[in-house]
C-alpha positions in Angstrom: 35.3 -118.2 61.1 38.5 -118.5 63.1 38.3 -117.7 66.8 41.6 -115.9 67.4 42.6 -113.2 69.9 40.7 -110.1 70.8 38.5 -108.4 68.2 37.8 -104.7 68.5 35.8 -102.4 66.2 37.2 -98.9 66.4 34.3 -96.8 64.9 33.7 -93.1 64.4 33.8 -90.3 61.9 36.9 -89.0 60.1 39.7 -87.2 61.9 39.5 -89.3 65.0 42.9 -90.8 64.7 41.7 -94.4 64.0 44.5 -95.2 61.5 47.1 -93.7 63.8 45.8 -95.8 66.6 46.0 -99.0 64.5 49.6 -98.3 63.6 50.5 -97.8 67.3 48.7 -101.1 68.2 50.5 -103.0 65.4 53.9 -101.8 66.4 53.2 -102.9 69.9 53.2 -106.5 68.6 56.1 -108.5 67.2 54.3 -109.0 63.9 51.3 -107.4 62.2 49.3 -107.0 59.0 47.2 -103.9 58.1 44.8 -103.9 55.1 44.0 -100.5 53.5 41.5 -99.6 50.9 43.8 -97.8 48.4 47.3 -98.3 47.1 47.9 -94.6 47.8 47.1 -95.0 51.4 49.0 -98.2 51.7 52.1 -96.4 50.4 51.6 -93.6 52.9 51.3 -95.9 55.9 54.3 -97.9 54.7 56.4 -94.8 54.6 55.3 -93.9 58.1 56.2 -97.3 59.6 59.5 -97.4 57.7 60.3 -94.0 59.2 59.7 -95.5 62.7 61.2 -99.1 62.3 63.3 -99.0 59.2 62.8 -100.7 55.8 64.4 -104.0 56.8 61.3 -105.1 58.8 58.4 -103.5 56.8 56.8 -105.1 53.7 54.6 -103.4 51.2 52.2 -105.6 49.2 49.7 -104.3 46.7 48.6 -105.4 43.3 51.4 -103.5 41.6 54.1 -103.3 44.3 55.9 -106.0 46.2 58.5 -105.0 48.7 59.2 -107.9 51.0 62.5 -107.8 53.0 63.8 -111.2 54.3 63.0 -110.3 57.9 59.6 -108.7 57.3 57.6 -108.3 60.5 55.0 -105.7 59.5 53.0 -106.0 56.4 51.2 -103.0 54.9 48.8 -104.1 52.1 45.8 -103.3 50.1 42.9 -105.4 51.3 42.9 -107.5 48.2 46.6 -108.3 48.5 46.6 -109.2 52.2 48.4 -112.5 52.8 46.1 -115.3 54.1 47.0 -117.1 57.4 50.5 -115.7 57.8 50.2 -116.1 61.5 50.7 -112.4 62.4 50.0 -111.4 66.0 48.1 -108.3 64.9 45.7 -107.7 62.0 43.7 -104.6 61.1 41.3 -103.7 58.3 40.7 -100.0 57.6 37.5 -98.4 56.2 35.5 -101.6 57.0 32.3 -99.9 55.9 33.4 -100.6 52.3 31.8 -104.0 53.0 28.7 -102.4 51.5 30.6 -101.2 48.3 28.9 -102.7 45.2 32.3 -103.3 43.4 34.8 -104.3 46.1 32.5 -104.9 49.1 32.8 -108.7 48.9 36.6 -108.5 49.5 36.1 -106.5 52.7 33.3 -108.7 53.8 35.5 -111.8 53.4 38.2 -110.1 55.5 35.6 -109.2 58.2 34.5 -112.8 58.3 37.8 -114.7 58.1 40.9 -112.5 58.7 42.1 -112.4 62.3 45.3 -111.8 64.2 46.7 -114.3 66.7 46.4 -111.8 69.6 44.5 -108.7 68.3 42.2 -107.8 65.5 41.0 -104.3 64.7 38.2 -103.2 62.3 38.4 -99.5 61.6 35.6 -97.5 60.0 32.2 -95.8 60.2 29.8 -96.2 63.1 27.2 -97.4 60.6 28.9 -100.9 60.7 28.3 -101.4 64.4 25.2 -103.6 64.0 26.6 -105.7 61.2 29.9 -106.3 63.0 28.1 -107.2 66.2 25.9 -109.7 64.3 28.8 -111.4 62.3 31.4 -111.3 65.1 29.6 -111.7 68.5 33.0 -111.5 70.4 33.8 -108.0 69.0 34.2 -105.1 71.4 33.4 -101.6 70.3 35.4 -98.4 70.7 33.8 -95.1 69.8 36.1 -92.3 68.8 35.0 -88.7 68.4 36.4 -86.1 66.0 39.2 -84.0 67.3 37.7 -80.9 65.7 34.2 -79.7 64.7 32.8 -79.9 61.2 30.3 -77.3 60.1 28.3 -76.7 56.9 29.2 -73.5 55.1 26.6 -73.6 52.3 27.4 -72.8 48.6 30.4 -70.8 47.5 31.6 -69.8 44.0 35.0 -71.2 43.1 36.2 -67.6 42.7 35.4 -67.1 46.4 36.8 -70.4 47.6 38.9 -69.9 50.8 42.5 -71.0 50.8 43.4 -74.6 51.8 40.3 -75.9 50.2 39.6 -79.2 48.4 37.1 -79.2 45.5 35.7 -82.7 44.8 34.7 -83.9 41.4 33.5 -87.3 40.4 34.9 -87.6 36.9 38.2 -86.9 35.2 36.7 -84.3 32.9 35.1 -82.6 35.9 38.3 -82.6 37.9 40.3 -81.1 34.9 37.7 -78.4 34.3 37.7 -77.3 37.9 41.5 -77.4 38.1 41.8 -75.2 35.0 39.4 -72.6 36.5 41.3 -72.6 39.8 44.6 -72.0 37.9 43.1 -69.0 36.2 41.6 -67.5 39.3 43.8 -68.6 42.1 47.2 -69.4 40.6 46.9 -73.2 40.5 46.0 -76.4 42.4 47.2 -79.9 43.0 45.2 -82.8 41.5 44.6 -86.1 43.3 42.8 -89.0 41.7 42.6 -92.7 42.5 44.0 -93.6 39.1 47.3 -91.7 39.8 50.3 -93.7 40.7 51.5 -93.2 44.3 54.6 -91.3 43.1 52.5 -88.8 41.1 49.9 -88.5 43.9 52.6 -87.9 46.5 54.3 -85.2 44.3 50.9 -83.4 43.8 50.1 -83.7 47.5 53.5 -82.4 48.4 52.8 -79.2 46.4 49.6 -78.7 48.4 51.1 -79.6 51.7 54.1 -77.3 51.5 52.0 -74.4 50.4 53.1 -74.1 46.7 49.4 -74.1 45.9 46.4 -73.4 48.2 43.8 -75.6 46.5 43.3 -79.3 45.8 41.0 -80.7 43.2 40.3 -84.4 43.8 38.0 -87.3 43.3 36.4 -89.1 46.2 39.7 -90.9 46.6 40.6 -88.3 49.3 37.8 -89.7 51.4 39.8 -92.9 52.1 42.1 -92.0 54.9 44.4 -89.5 53.1 45.5 -87.1 55.8 45.8 -83.6 54.3 45.8 -80.1 55.7 42.3 -79.2 54.3 40.2 -76.5 55.9 37.2 -76.6 53.6 35.7 -79.3 51.3 33.4 -78.3 48.5 31.4 -80.8 46.4 31.1 -79.8 42.7 28.4 -82.5 42.3 26.4 -85.0 44.4 26.3 -88.0 42.0 28.8 -90.2 40.3 29.1 -93.1 37.9 29.8 -96.3 40.0 30.8 -98.4 37.0 27.3 -99.4 36.0 25.1 -96.3 36.4 24.9 -92.7 37.7 23.7 -92.6 41.3 23.5 -90.1 44.1 26.1 -90.4 46.8 24.7 -91.8 50.1 24.9 -89.5 53.1 27.6 -91.6 54.8 29.7 -91.4 51.5 29.4 -87.6 51.5 30.3 -87.5 55.2 33.4 -89.6 54.5 34.6 -87.0 52.0 33.5 -83.9 53.9 35.2 -85.2 57.0 38.6 -84.6 55.4 38.1 -80.9 56.3 39.7 -80.0 59.6 42.9 -81.7 60.7 43.5 -82.8 64.3 42.4 -79.9 66.5 41.6 -77.5 63.7 37.9 -77.1 62.8 36.8 -77.6 59.2 33.9 -76.7 57.0 32.2 -78.3 54.0 29.7 -77.1 51.3 28.9 -77.1 47.6 30.1 -75.2 44.6 29.6 -75.1 40.9 26.4 -76.7 39.7 25.9 -78.8 42.9 22.6 -77.9 44.6 22.8 -76.8 48.3 22.4 -79.6 50.8 19.1 -79.8 52.6 19.2 -79.1 56.4 18.7 -82.7 57.5 21.5 -84.0 55.3 23.9 -81.3 56.4 23.0 -82.0 60.0 23.5 -85.7 59.6 27.0 -85.1 58.2 27.9 -82.7 61.0 26.7 -85.0 63.7 27.8 -88.2 61.8 24.4 -89.9 62.3 23.4 -92.2 59.4 21.2 -95.2 58.8 23.1 -98.3 59.8 24.3 -100.6 57.1 22.0 -103.7 56.9 23.5 -105.6 54.0 27.1 -106.5 53.2 28.2 -107.6 49.8 29.4 -111.1 49.7 30.9 -113.6 47.4 31.9 -117.2 48.2 35.6 -117.4 48.9 35.6 -121.2 49.3 36.2 -121.9 45.7 36.2 -125.3 43.9 39.0 -125.7 41.3 38.0 -129.1 40.0 36.9 -127.7 36.6 36.0 -124.4 35.1 32.3 -125.0 35.5 32.7 -126.0 39.2 34.7 -122.8 39.7 32.0 -120.7 38.2 29.3 -122.4 40.2 31.2 -121.8 43.5 31.6 -118.2 42.6 27.9 -117.9 41.9 26.9 -119.6 45.1 24.4 -117.7 47.2 24.1 -117.1 51.0 21.3 -117.5 53.5 22.7 -115.0 56.0 20.4 -112.1 56.5 23.3 -109.7 56.8 24.9 -110.7 53.5 23.8 -110.2 49.9 25.2 -111.8 46.9 27.6 -109.3 45.1 27.0 -108.4 41.5 29.1 -110.0 39.0 32.6 -108.7 39.2 35.0 -108.1 36.3 37.0 -111.3 37.1 34.0 -113.5 37.0 32.8 -111.9 33.8 36.2 -112.5 32.2 36.1 -116.2 33.4 32.7 -116.7 31.8 34.0 -115.3 28.4 37.1 -117.4 28.5 35.1 -120.5 29.4 33.3 -120.2 26.1 36.6 -120.5 24.2 37.1 -124.2 23.1 40.9 -123.7 23.1 40.8 -122.7 26.7 38.7 -125.6 27.7 41.0 -128.0 25.8 44.0 -126.6 27.8 42.4 -126.6 31.3 41.9 -130.2 32.8 42.7 -130.2 36.5 42.8 -128.1 39.7 46.2 -126.4 39.0 45.1 -125.5 35.5 41.8 -124.0 36.8 43.6 -122.2 39.5 46.0 -120.7 37.0 43.1 -119.6 34.8 41.4 -117.9 37.7 44.6 -116.1 38.6 44.8 -114.8 35.1 41.2 -113.7 35.2 41.9 -111.6 38.3 44.3 -109.3 36.4 42.5 -105.9 36.7 41.5 -104.0 33.6 43.8 -101.1 34.4 43.6 -99.9 30.9 39.8 -99.4 30.9 39.4 -100.8 27.4 36.6 -102.9 26.1 35.8 -106.2 27.8 36.6 -108.0 24.5 40.1 -106.5 24.3 40.8 -107.2 27.9 39.7 -110.8 27.6 41.9 -111.2 24.5 44.9 -110.1 26.6 43.9 -112.6 29.3 43.7 -115.3 26.7 47.2 -114.6 25.5 48.6 -114.4 29.0 47.0 -117.8 29.8 48.5 -119.3 26.7 52.0 -118.1 27.7 51.6 -119.5 31.3 50.1 -122.8 30.2 52.4 -123.5 27.2 55.7 -122.1 28.5 55.2 -121.7 32.2 56.0 -118.0 32.0 55.6 -114.9 29.9 58.3 -114.7 27.2 60.8 -112.1 28.0 61.2 -110.7 24.5 57.5 -110.3 24.2 57.2 -108.6 27.6 60.1 -106.3 26.7 58.4 -105.2 23.5 55.2 -104.3 25.4 57.1 -102.3 28.0 59.3 -100.5 25.4 56.2 -99.3 23.6 55.0 -97.7 26.9 58.3 -96.3 28.1 57.9 -92.8 26.5 57.5 -89.6 28.6 56.4 -87.2 25.8 52.7 -86.4 25.3 49.9 -84.6 27.2 48.2 -85.6 30.4 45.7 -88.0 28.8 48.5 -89.8 26.9 50.7 -90.1 30.0 47.8 -91.3 32.1 47.0 -94.0 29.5 50.6 -95.2 29.5 50.6 -95.3 33.3 47.4 -97.5 33.2 49.1 -99.8 30.7 52.3 -100.2 32.7 50.2 -101.1 35.7 49.2 -104.2 33.9 52.8 -105.3 33.4 53.7 -104.3 36.9 50.9 -106.5 38.2 52.1 -109.4 36.0 55.7 -108.9 37.2 54.5 -109.1 40.8 52.9 -112.5 40.4 55.1 -115.3 41.6 56.3 -117.6 38.9 54.8 -115.6 35.9 58.2 -114.3 34.7 61.6 -116.0 34.8 63.6 -113.1 36.2 61.1 -111.7 38.7 63.4 -109.2 40.3 64.5 -107.7 37.0 61.0 -107.2 35.7 59.7 -105.8 38.9 62.5 -103.2 38.8 62.0 -102.6 35.1 58.3 -102.0 35.3 58.7 -99.9 38.5 61.3 -97.7 36.8 59.0 -97.1 33.8 56.1 -96.3 36.2 58.4 -93.8 38.0 59.4 -92.1 34.8 55.8 -91.9 33.6 54.7 -90.7 37.1 57.3 -87.9 37.1 56.3 -86.9 33.6 52.6 -86.9 34.6 53.3 -84.8 37.6 55.2 -82.3 35.4 52.3 -82.2 32.9 49.7 -81.7 35.6 51.8 -79.0 37.2 52.4 -77.2 33.9 48.8 -77.3 33.0 47.1 -76.5 36.4 49.7 -74.4 38.2 50.8 -70.9 37.4 53.8 -70.8 39.7 54.2 -67.0 39.4 50.7 -66.3 40.6 50.7 -68.9 43.3 54.0 -67.7 44.7 53.0 -64.1 44.7 49.6 -64.8 46.2 51.2 -66.9 49.0 53.7 -64.1 49.8 51.0 -61.5 49.8 48.8 -63.6 52.0 51.7 -64.0 54.4 52.2 -60.3 54.3 55.9 -60.7 53.4 57.8 -58.1 51.6 58.1 -59.2 48.0 61.5 -58.7 46.3 61.4 -57.4 42.8 64.5 -57.4 40.5 64.9 -55.6 37.2 67.7 -56.5 34.9 69.4 -54.4 32.3 66.8 -55.5 29.7 64.0 -54.2 31.9 62.8 -57.8 32.7 61.0 -57.9 36.0 61.1 -60.9 38.3 59.4 -61.1 41.6 60.6 -63.8 44.0 62.5 -65.2 41.0 59.4 -65.5 38.8 59.3 -63.5 35.5 56.2 -61.2 35.6 56.8 -58.7 32.9 58.9 -55.7 31.9 59.4 -52.2 33.4 59.3 -49.8 30.5 60.2 -46.4 31.9 57.8 -46.0 34.7 55.1 -48.3 33.4 54.8 -52.0 34.1 54.1 -54.1 31.1 52.7 -57.3 32.3 53.6 -60.7 30.8 51.0 -61.4 28.1 51.0 -65.1 28.8 48.8 -64.5 31.9 45.1 -65.1 31.3 42.7 -62.2 32.0 41.6 -63.9 35.3 45.2 -64.1 36.4 46.2 -60.7 35.2 44.6 -58.6 38.0 46.2 -60.7 40.8 49.6 -60.8 39.0 49.6 -57.0 38.5 48.6 -56.4 42.1 51.5 -58.5 43.4 54.0 -57.2 40.9 53.3 -53.5 41.5 53.5 -54.0 45.2 56.9 -55.5 44.8 58.0 -52.8 42.3 57.2 -49.8 44.5 60.7 -49.4 45.8 62.1 -49.8 42.3 59.9 -47.0 41.1 61.4 -44.6 43.6 64.9 -45.6 42.8 64.3 -45.3 39.1 62.7 -41.8 39.6 65.8 -40.6 41.4 68.1 -41.9 38.6 65.8 -40.3 36.0 65.7 -36.9 37.8 69.5 -36.8 37.9 70.0 -38.1 34.4 71.7 -35.6 31.9 69.7 -34.2 29.0 71.7 -36.3 26.6 69.8 -39.4 27.9 66.5 -37.8 27.0 64.9 -37.0 23.7 61.6 -36.2 22.0 60.1 -38.1 19.1 58.5 -36.5 16.0 55.1 -37.5 17.3 55.6 -35.6 20.5 56.7 -38.5 22.7 59.3 -38.1 25.4 61.9 -40.8 25.7 64.4 -41.9 28.3 66.7 -44.1 26.4 64.5 -46.5 24.5 61.5 -46.2 26.9 58.6 -43.7 26.5 58.3 -41.8 29.8 55.8 -39.1 28.7 54.4 -36.9 25.9 54.1 -33.2 25.1 50.7 -31.6 25.5 49.5 -28.2 24.3 50.5 -25.2 26.4 49.4 -21.5 26.4 52.0 -20.6 23.7 53.4 -22.5 20.9 56.9 -22.4 22.4 55.7 -23.3 25.9 54.5 -26.9 25.7 53.6 -28.9 28.8 54.3 -32.5 29.6 52.3 -35.5 30.6 54.4 -38.2 32.4 53.7 -41.9 31.8 53.8 -43.3 35.3 51.7 -46.1 36.7 49.2 -44.9 39.3 50.6 -47.5 41.8 54.0 -45.9 41.7 52.6 -43.0 43.8 52.2 -39.2 43.4 55.8 -38.5 44.5 57.3 -40.5 41.6 54.8 -39.0 39.1 55.6 -35.4 40.2 59.4 -36.0 40.1 59.2 -37.5 36.6 56.9 -34.6 35.4 59.3 -32.0 36.8 62.3 -33.6 35.1 60.5 -33.8 31.7 59.4 -30.2 31.9 62.9 -29.1 32.7 64.2 -31.0 29.7 61.7 -29.7 27.1 62.1 -26.1 28.4 65.8 -26.3 28.0 65.5 -27.9 24.6 63.3 -25.0 23.4 65.6 -22.4 24.9 68.7 -23.9 23.2 67.3 -24.6 19.8 65.2 -21.4 19.5 67.7 -19.1 21.3 67.7 -16.5 18.5 63.9 -16.2 18.7 63.9 -16.0 22.5 66.7 -13.4 22.5 64.7 -11.3 20.1 61.7 -11.7 22.3 63.6 -10.4 25.3 65.3 -7.5 23.4 63.7 -4.3 25.0 65.5 -2.2 22.4 62.9 -3.3 19.8 59.9 -1.1 19.7 57.0 -0.1 17.5 57.0 -1.8 14.1 60.2 -3.6 15.0 58.6 -5.3 18.0 55.4 -6.1 16.0 57.4 -7.7 13.3 59.5 -9.6 15.8 56.3 -10.9 17.4 55.1 -12.2 14.0 58.4 -14.0 13.6 58.3 -15.6 17.0 54.7 -16.6 16.5 55.7 -18.2 13.2 58.7 -20.0 14.8 61.2 -18.1 12.7 59.9 -18.6 9.1 57.3 -16.6 7.2 56.7 -16.5 3.4 57.3 -12.9 2.3 54.0 -12.5 0.5 52.2 -13.1 3.8 53.8 -10.0 5.4 54.6 -7.9 2.4 52.9 -4.8 3.9 54.8 -5.2 7.2 58.1 -5.6 5.4 57.4 -2.5 3.3 56.6 -0.5 6.4 60.0 -1.2 8.0 62.6 1.4 7.4 66.3 0.7 7.0 67.1 1.1 10.7 64.3 -1.2 11.7 65.5 -3.9 9.3 69.0 -3.4 10.6 67.9 -4.0 14.2 66.1 -7.1 13.2 69.1 -8.4 11.1 71.2 -8.2 14.3 69.0 -11.0 15.6 69.7 -13.2 12.6 66.6 -12.3 10.4 67.2 -12.5 6.7 64.9 -10.6 4.4 64.8 -13.0 1.4 63.1 -12.5 -1.9 60.6 -15.3 -1.2 60.9 -15.9 2.6 61.7 -14.0 5.8 63.6 -16.4 8.0 66.4 -17.1 10.5 69.1 -19.2 8.9 70.2 -20.7 12.2 66.7 -22.1 12.7 66.9 -24.1 9.4 69.3 -26.6 10.9 67.9 -30.2 11.4 67.5 -30.0 15.2 65.4 -26.7 15.3 63.4 -27.9 12.3 62.5 -31.1 14.0 61.4 -29.4 17.2 59.6 -26.6 15.2 57.4 -29.2 13.4 56.6 -31.0 16.6 55.6 -27.8 18.4 53.6 -26.6 15.4 51.8 -29.9 15.0 51.1 -30.0 18.7 49.7 -26.4 18.9 47.5 -27.1 15.8 46.2 -30.3 17.4 47.0 -32.5 14.5 46.1 -36.2 14.9 49.3 -37.3 13.3 52.5 -35.2 13.3 54.3 -35.0 9.9 57.9 -35.9 10.1 60.7 -33.5 9.2 62.5 -34.0 5.9 65.8 -35.9 5.8 68.6 -33.4 6.5 70.8 -32.2 3.6 68.2 -32.4 0.7 67.9 -29.3 -1.5 64.5 -30.5 -2.8 61.9 -32.9 -1.7 58.9 -34.4 -3.4 55.5 -32.7 -2.8 53.1 -35.0 -1.0 49.8 -34.6 0.8 50.6 -32.9 4.0 48.9 -30.3 6.2 49.0 -26.7 5.0 52.0 -24.9 6.4 54.2 -28.0 6.6 56.6 -27.1 3.9 57.2 -23.6 5.3 57.8 -24.9 8.8 60.1 -27.5 7.3 62.2 -24.8 5.7 61.0 -25.5 2.1 58.9 -23.7 -0.5 56.6 -25.6 -2.8 57.4 -25.1 -6.5 55.9 -27.6 -9.0 56.2 -31.2 -8.2 59.0 -30.6 -5.6 59.7 -28.2 -2.8 63.0 -26.4 -2.6 64.9 -25.4 0.6 64.3 -21.7 1.3 68.0 -20.8 1.7 68.9 -22.4 -1.6 65.9 -20.7 -3.2 67.3 -17.4 -2.1 70.6 -18.3 -3.7 68.8 -19.2 -6.9 66.9 -15.9 -6.7 70.3 -14.1 -6.6 71.1 -15.8 -9.9 67.7 -15.0 -11.5 68.0 -11.3 -10.7 70.9 -11.1 -13.2 68.7 -12.6 -16.0 66.4 -10.9 -18.6 63.2 -12.3 -17.2 61.1 -10.4 -19.7 63.1 -11.2 -22.9 63.8 -14.8 -21.8 66.8 -16.7 -20.6 68.1 -20.2 -20.3 69.2 -22.0 -17.2 72.9 -21.9 -16.6 75.0 -24.6 -14.9 75.0 -22.7 -11.6 71.2 -22.7 -11.4 71.1 -26.5 -12.0 73.9 -27.1 -9.6 72.2 -25.2 -6.8 69.0 -27.2 -7.1 70.6 -30.5 -8.0 68.0 -31.0 -10.7 67.8 -32.1 -14.3 66.8 -29.5 -16.9 63.2 -30.9 -17.0 62.9 -30.9 -13.2 64.3 -27.3 -13.1 61.7 -26.3 -15.7 58.9 -27.6 -13.5 60.4 -25.8 -10.5 60.6 -22.5 -12.3 56.9 -23.0 -13.3 56.1 -23.3 -9.7 57.9 -20.1 -9.0 55.9 -18.1 -11.6 58.0 -18.4 -14.7 56.9 -19.6 -18.1 59.1 -22.3 -19.6 59.1 -22.8 -23.4 60.7 -25.9 -24.7 62.8 -26.0 -27.9 65.3 -28.1 -29.8 68.5 -27.1 -31.6 71.5 -28.6 -33.1 74.1 -29.6 -30.5 77.3 -27.7 -31.0 80.4 -29.9 -30.8 83.8 -28.7 -29.9 86.4 -28.5 -32.7 89.0 -31.3 -32.5 92.4 -30.2 -31.3 95.2 -30.9 -33.7 98.7 -29.6 -34.0 99.9 -28.1 -37.2 102.5 -30.9 -37.6 99.8 -33.6 -37.3 97.6 -31.8 -39.9 100.5 -31.8 -42.4 101.4 -35.5 -42.0 99.9 -37.9 -44.6 98.6 -41.3 -43.6 101.0 -44.1 -43.9 100.8 -47.9 -43.8 102.0 -48.0 -40.2 99.4 -45.3 -39.2 96.3 -45.6 -41.4 93.8 -42.8 -41.4 91.1 -44.2 -39.1 88.7 -41.3 -39.9 88.7 -41.9 -43.7 85.3 -42.5 -45.3 84.6 -46.0 -46.5 83.1 -45.0 -49.8 82.6 -41.9 -51.9 78.9 -42.0 -51.2 79.5 -41.9 -47.6 82.0 -39.2 -47.9 79.6 -37.0 -49.9 76.5 -37.6 -47.7 76.3 -34.9 -44.9 76.0 -36.2 -41.3 72.7 -35.4 -39.6 73.3 -33.0 -36.6 72.6 -34.2 -33.1 69.7 -32.2 -31.4 69.5 -30.9 -27.8 66.5 -29.7 -25.8 66.6 -26.3 -24.1 64.1 -24.2 -22.2 63.6 -20.4 -22.3 62.2 -18.9 -19.1 60.2 -15.7 -18.9 58.4 -14.1 -15.9 54.7 -15.0 -16.2 53.1 -15.6 -12.8 50.0 -17.8 -13.0 48.8 -17.6 -9.4 48.9 -15.2 -6.6 51.5 -15.4 -3.8 54.3 -16.3 -6.2 56.6 -14.1 -4.3 57.3 -11.8 -7.2 59.9 -12.1 -9.9 63.4 -11.6 -8.6 64.3 -8.0 -8.5 67.7 -6.5 -9.4 68.1 -5.1 -5.8 71.6 -6.3 -5.7 72.6 -5.3 -9.3 72.0 -1.6 -9.2 74.3 0.3 -11.6 74.4 -2.7 -14.0 72.6 -3.1 -17.3 69.6 -5.4 -17.2 69.0 -5.8 -20.9 71.5 -8.4 -21.9 71.6 -11.6 -19.9 74.9 -12.4 -18.3 76.5 -15.8 -18.9 75.2 -18.2 -21.4 72.1 -16.9 -23.1 69.7 -18.0 -25.8 70.8 -18.7 -29.4 72.4 -15.8 -31.2 71.9 -14.7 -34.8 68.9 -14.7 -37.1 67.1 -17.3 -39.0 66.1 -20.8 -37.9 68.6 -22.9 -36.0 69.9 -26.0 -37.6 67.9 -28.1 -35.1 64.7 -27.0 -36.8 63.1 -25.5 -33.6 61.7 -22.0 -33.0 63.8 -19.0 -33.4 64.4 -17.0 -30.2 65.9 -13.5 -30.3 66.7 -11.5 -27.2 65.1 -8.1 -26.9 67.4 -5.0 -27.3 68.9 -4.0 -24.0 67.2 -1.3 -22.1 69.0 1.7 -20.8 69.8 1.5 -17.2 67.8 4.0 -15.1 69.9 6.1 -12.8 69.3 5.6 -9.0 68.1 8.6 -7.1 70.3 8.8 -4.0 67.5 10.8 -2.3 64.9 8.0 -2.8 64.6 6.2 0.5 63.3 3.0 -1.2 66.4 2.9 -3.4 68.5 3.4 -0.3 66.7 0.5 1.3 67.4 -1.7 -1.7 71.1 -0.8 -1.6 71.1 -1.6 2.2 69.4 -4.9 1.5 72.0 -5.9 -1.1 74.8 -5.1 1.3 73.3 -7.1 4.2 72.1 -10.1 2.4 
């Protein structure tokens, strides 16, 4: 042990400023070295000193980083990478209690025993090391530092109730990822910190937490090693971990080291448990709070005075024991295990003959197994590396380039990127070893660049998986009680503080479906709080919008442009529907009432406009008695009633009453009493909606396409065809106004003796003869089918052409080919025809068309084209039809009021 300068042990719990004190003491000297337990912490301290003194005088030395400026005065290192005997004025070792760590403890113990500064040496750590330091370094002075803030035990908390600025600690990668996923769903996201992360990735994750992008940190016990974070609460998700050999419970002082991260400087902190971790017993919790633990009695030790004469002598020196009561032989480390395996290889033994060869072999064995693969694979890599160094003096550049190129890929998930980062750490370590590669500067920069790219990719992957930026941003703003700014573009897309959160469809917020159920509630709360001003602005625009921007659907929906803003509901009367507005409750009652009023105005005006004839008739005080009763029936039926349903009421109306009703647009048709103006597409569409609504149909039938004379008969609710302006007749339904035109034609026919359809009838209906026959059957007529020879028109020929004989220049094209053909008569072409007679097969047919409009004309002989004339069978071979002799026309009695009514009906209709 070297006797150099003053030795001081600065001991105490976390948050006492020990590391800060060591940095101040080092900078008070001309030169200094500080050894830290983690590469992450070394990088953090390096950045702090560079900020104070500049990069030209500060060196960083770890297993994978080597930044050594020419005029380096201050060396920031991991404990393993500390330079030996560089003659620095100051030397410090942080977290000295790691002397008791089963894996790395022998390195810290070696520094405790042998590393000293020329003028000052500091050992920083837990008060549990006081006795051991006093025994091994009798000259040491002790400085006790107390916490700047208080630490209290808060018991068990569910993750869903975890307070902001909390760190949840897990002891495996799987556990950390599971907790982080849960935090993302419930709290918007978290940062992830693990010892295996590169400094660049760790710093990026910590920066998210420190600047408030996320309020939660999920970490391994790596945060217990001096990382200074703004943590208010530490929660343990478990109390045991795998230490490389076995699962074991954490010691009280290890729990205290982690729990002590809660509370920064003068701010108090709390700690507790969460998840499946059992509550801490009172004694353990009190020990952590007061930082009183059993002193460390044994430090792990391994002989550092190594013999390099041969492989066997090196192994023997590494296995050498100690008689010191404060030291205990460390368990076999990975480097010694690798040396044993390589020593069994005859090729290795043949290559290693002297001290330099043994030293080189030992240096190769100390390459850490960053990849975490099997011991056999790791030893195979070491064997190859030793072969390169022994045979060629360095690692071949083309081989190293291929290894790095395989790793230099940034696609993939978190596990894949983490694995590549572990692999590149091996080559970063190799590139940092002096003399192992030819162009050291190039390979150090190359491996560092790949590590940086992978680190950035890993940070992005961690953030994408474990941070919902929308929820975290909105939660942070809500917590800070800031006014959230919502924006809605012309597509209805809603962003809050720049984050897409969903769409505003009318006055209802449709949340983005990518949010999980756990996130949805929080996201909706924040979004609607930000949208409240937008709801009021939109309600004002809607209230002042013209009716042309509004419409109703055939299912009773109410639309503003392409957005549903309400629906129709049943009112007291069929033509007085009410409205129900679609407005989110969070928009407020003012917005809901304004939207409801505007929708009611719209539908009231729509009914008043499209049903103006009905409403005018309803308001006509001149109508009385039977007239008013009939008008009420028409209003109740929305302007269309089959005549057979009100035949008695029609019969009871005198000519004056009918005239008064005709003034309001009522037409007394043969089959239907209706208002022609209400047959237009717009009133028909609204009439069907109001009828369906008033009859509480589950699904509203749609109105027929406009312009069709007939439509197919399908399965629809009773009354649909009448309200649509059609009448069922066979397989199709015919429009009632066109049916009345057809009835006018049918009145002129001999419906008893039989008649054929003329072109006018087919033209009105737009049907084929077979379809027309089916229609007539639906109207109460019997259709008898027949066939006959088709009559061809005689060819037109001039007298001059008939007298001309065929010539060679103009042969007779029509001449028969043979005498047989000329003598054989041509078979006549047949045509199908139907004869219609009045023969109602069911009630409610509407009655056969009456000759109300043909008074004074004979009714016996059909007008226009009739049936076949003459006697005998037609040439077509079908039945013979003969019209009955015409009946004499009965004179009309001018004193008969019914006859006068028929004459008036003819004139008006």
